[in-house]
N, C-alpha and C positions, 0 to 999 in steps of 0.2 A: 484584407481581413486580419485583425490582430490574432495571433496564435496563442491559445491558452495551453500552457505547458507547466511542468514543474520539475525541478531538479530532483526532487525526491518525494514530491507530494504536491497536493494542492488541497486547499480547504478553507472552511468558513468559520464562524465563531458561534458557538452553540446558543440557540434560542432557548435559554432557561434549561440548563442541563438536568436539574432535578425538579420534577413537578411536585407540588405540595403533597406531602404524605408518602412519597416514595422512599423506601428504606435506603439509607446511604451508609456504605461501609467505608470508614475512614482509616486508611493505612498510613503509617509513617514512611520515612524514606528507607528504613532498614527492613529487610525481609525477616519474617518470623523464624524461618528455619535456616537462615544464613545464606552465604554465597558459595557457589560451586564453580570450580574451574572446569571449563569445557576442553574436551580432547578432539582434535581434528581427525576426521576419518578420510576426507578428500578435500582438496582445494584445487580449483582450476579457473582459468580466465576466459570469459565469454568474448565474443567478437561483436563489436558495434551494438552492444546491449543498450536498449533504450532506458534512460534513467527514469526513476520514479518507482514508488512502492507498489504500484498496481500493474506494472508492465512485465513482471516476471512472476511465474507461478510454478507450483509443484503439483504434479498430477500423476497418480499411479506409478510412483517411484521414478519419475522423469522430471527434468527441469525444462520449462518452456519460457522463452523470452522474445519480446518484440525487437525487430530491427527496422529502422526507417531508411529507405533508399528512394532515389528520385523516381523510379518507375514501379516500385513495389513496396508493400509492407510484408516483411518476412517474419515467420515464426520459427526460430531455431529450437531444435529439440535435442536434448542431451540426456544420456544416462546420468545417474546421480554422481558417478565418478568422473564425469566430464566427457566421456566418449560420445562423439557426435552420432546422432541417429538419423536425422533428416532435417531439411529446411522446407517449410511450407511457404510458398510464394503466393501472395494475394495482390493482384494488379492494383496500382494506384489510380484511382478515378472515382467517379460519382455514380457509376452504373451498378446494377445488381451484381453482387459478388465482388465488388471493389471496395477499397477503403481509402480515406484521405489522411486522417490523423487519429487513429484509435488511441484512447487515453488509458485503456485497461485491457487486460487479457484474463478472461475467466474460462475455466473448463469444468464442466459438470456433465456426468453421464455421457461421455464421449462426444460432447458438443462444445465447440469453441464459440465464445461470445465476445464481440469486439464493439464496445461503445465508441461512437465516432462523433465528436462534438461538431466539427464543421458541417457534417451531413445530417446532424440531428437524428441519428438512428443507431440501432444496435444490429449488427450483422451476425448471422449464425452460420457456422460451418461444421461439417463433419470433422472428426479428429484427423482425417487425412487431408483436410483442406477443401473438400468438395462443398460448394455453396448450398445452403439449405433455404434460408429465408431472411427477411429483413423485418425488424421491429422498429417502426417510426416512433420517435420520441413525441408523445402526445404533448399538446400545448401546456397542459396542466402538470406535466412531469418535470418541467424545467430542463436545464442542461445536465443530463445524467452523467455522472463521473464514475462512481464505483457502484457495483451491483453484485448480487448473488442470486442464484436460481435454485428453486426447489419445485419439481413438478411443473405445474403451469403458473407458478407464482414467481414474481421478481421483486426483490427488495432492493432499493437504490438510494444513493445519496446524490443530491443535486447541488449545482452551484447556485441555482436561482429558484426562488419561489418555494421549494419544498426541501426541507432538511433530510427527512427520511420518508419514503413512500413504499407502499406495497401495491403491486399491480397484477391483474390477471393478464398473463402473457398472451393467451389466445385471443381474448376480447379487447386487449389494449385498454383496459378500464382501471382507473385508479380506485383501489378498494379502501385504503387507509393512508393517512399522511400526517406528518408533523410539519407545519409551515415554518418558513423562515420569516423573520421580522421584516426583511427588505426584499422587494422584488427587483429583477433586473441584475445584470452583471455588476459585481462590486467595483468600486472605483479605487483609484490609487490611495493607499494608506488606510483603506477600510479593513476591519477585522476579517480574518480568514477563518471560516467556520466549517467544520466537517471532518471526515475521516472514514476508515474502513467500516463496511456494514456487512454482516454475515448471518445467514441462517445457521443455527446450531444443528449439526448433523445428528445430534442425539436427543433432541427435544423439538418442540414446536416454536421455540423462542428465537429472538433476534438479538444480536449483539452489535453495538455501535461504539467505536472508539473515536476520541477527539484528538486531532492533531494539535490544536491550539491548547494553551494552558488555561486553567490548571489541569494536571494529569487526571483523566477520568475515562471510564468505560461504563456504558449503560446496557442494561438488559431489559428487553421488552417482550411481551407476549406476541402472538401471531397477529394481533390487531393493533399493535403499537401502543398498548397500555403499559406504562412503566412498571417494572418489577424490582429493579435494584440499580443503584448507582455506586460504582466502585471508584474511589478516589485514592490518590497516593501523593504524598509529599515528594517533591523533587529535591535532590541533593545539591541543586544549584539554583540561582536566581533565574527564573524563566522570562525570557524576553517575549513580548507579544508577537503573535503571528499576524502579519498583515499582507494585503495584496500590494504589488508594486508594478507600475507601468514601466517596462524596460524596452530598449530598442528591439522591435520585431516580435515582442511577446509580452504577455502579462504573467507574472510569476509571484512567488511568495517569498517573504523575508521574515526572519525570526526563528524561534526555536520550534522544531517539528517534533512532537512527542509521540502520540499513538498514531503513527502513519500507516502501520501495518499490524495485522493481528491474525493469529491462528488458533483454532479451537480443536481440542481432542476430547475424549470422553470425561477427563478429569480436570483439565487445566485450560487456562487462557494464557497464550504466549504473546507478549508485546514488547517492543523495544523500550529501553530506558529513555532514549531520545534518538530519533532517527538522524537528525542533523541540526547544527546550529549555524545559521546562515544569515549574512547581511548583504543585501543587494541594493545597489543604486544604479542609475543609468551609466555611471562611469566605472564601477568596479563591483567585483564579487569577492566577498571575504568570508571564508569558512573558519569558524571558531572551534577550538578543541572540544571534543566530544568523547564519551565513553560508550563503546559498542557493547551493550549488555542486554540479555533477555530477562525481562521481568515475568515471573510465573505466578498466576493467581489461581486460587481454588475457584472453579467455575460455579459451585453452588453457594459457597459462603462469601466469596469476594475477597478473602484474605490474601495478602501479599506474602507468598510462601518462600520463594527462592529468587535470588538474582544470579543468573548464569553468566560467567565472565570469561574473557580470554585475554591474557596479558598483552598480546599484540595490539589489541584494540582499546587500550586504556589511554585516554588523552590523545587521541589521533584526530587529525583534521579530515573529515570525510563524512560519508553517510552509511547507515546501517539499517538494513531492511530484513525483516523476517518473512521468508517466502513459503515456508512449509515446516511441518513437524509431524512425526508419527512416533511410535514406540521405539523405533530404531534410531532416528536421526532428527536433528534440528538443522534446517537449511537457511542460510542467510546470504544476502547479496551486499557486497561492500564496495564502495568507491573510496580509495585512499591513495596516498602518495606511494611511489615506488619504494621509498625507504621503509614505510610501514609494512608493505607487503614482502619485503626482502627475505623475511624468515620463512615465507611460504614458497617463494619462487626464486630461482637463481638470478643473480644480478644481471646476467646477460640475456635472460629470457625476454622474448618479445611480449610487451604488455600493450594491450589495446586501450586507448584512452580517447577514442574518436568522439564519443558523446560528451565526455567531460570537457574536451578541448572546444567543442562547439559552443559550450556555455561559459567558456572562459575560466575553467577550473583545471588546475594541473593535478590530475588523479588518474589512476588506473582502476580497472574494475575486476572483481573476483567473486566467485561463488565458493562459499565455504560450507562444508557439510560436517557438522559436529555429531559425535555420539550423544544420544539422549540419556543423560544420567538419571532421569526420573523413573526409568523403567529398566532396572538392571537385569 
């Protein structure tokens, strides 16, 4: 079986981002209130952190990330400052309470959700790793990649058939959906369509970000009726995001834009660009990128701030936003040892196991910035 993975993302090409009559907020490439330099509160290096914007998360002031091993799928838990807390081990397999290749890690209300594409199911665990139940991916849900949970409802993004869907978790019934133009797994060179999908914790609405260009974030009501489309000009020429058939896996090539997204009561936080990547069967080339956080007003859609860090200007690597609250903005970065040298001593041991597996020379880091928007 061909393994579906991503170096920092995976996704599809939107089936008509704005429906007729949907208000569209058009932003330029410059933020209305300017750029703000970020200050580092903590920086630390994870071990064997699974790459991808959906495989690390921030929950109740702790960082959780997936680790893939031959006999287990582990969830490493750290305090925000990097202090290890525990490692949750889930046996690798196809039985109840086991996992093969979870493509995302979601934690809501003390429950861990692991969508597993090879097994076509979502497994649920207590926060301590105790198995709860399994949600089979219904035929009409497609291959679920990203999801969020609120009560007995799940909103998801799929590789196939459905771009966004809302399901009743207990009844496993599809309530609302936006279909994709094409059914079945995409082929080599076909557009990559999709991105993060989130329930807004402060309203009944749903937000969906597009990893493919042009840069855009959409807001829907609880029944997936469109309410607003937020667009932003990119300060560089965006290369199309497409699927690529590579040795042993199918992955994405191109510019990855809104591959991660975080909501608070006032703002939407999204990367300027997660990664600029070109992949062929013979090589992987990472192009220079700027690791910056774009901040939008959640109600008006205006692009207010660009939060920057000098270390991550024109670096070769990926930049994912994994969490934000009034105190902190937490990002995951994969970059060269040279780029990270200002944060970590030159002789410190840097873990690059996941990057090396994909043919990229990079080390990984979790950086916790002070949130300047809530002084």
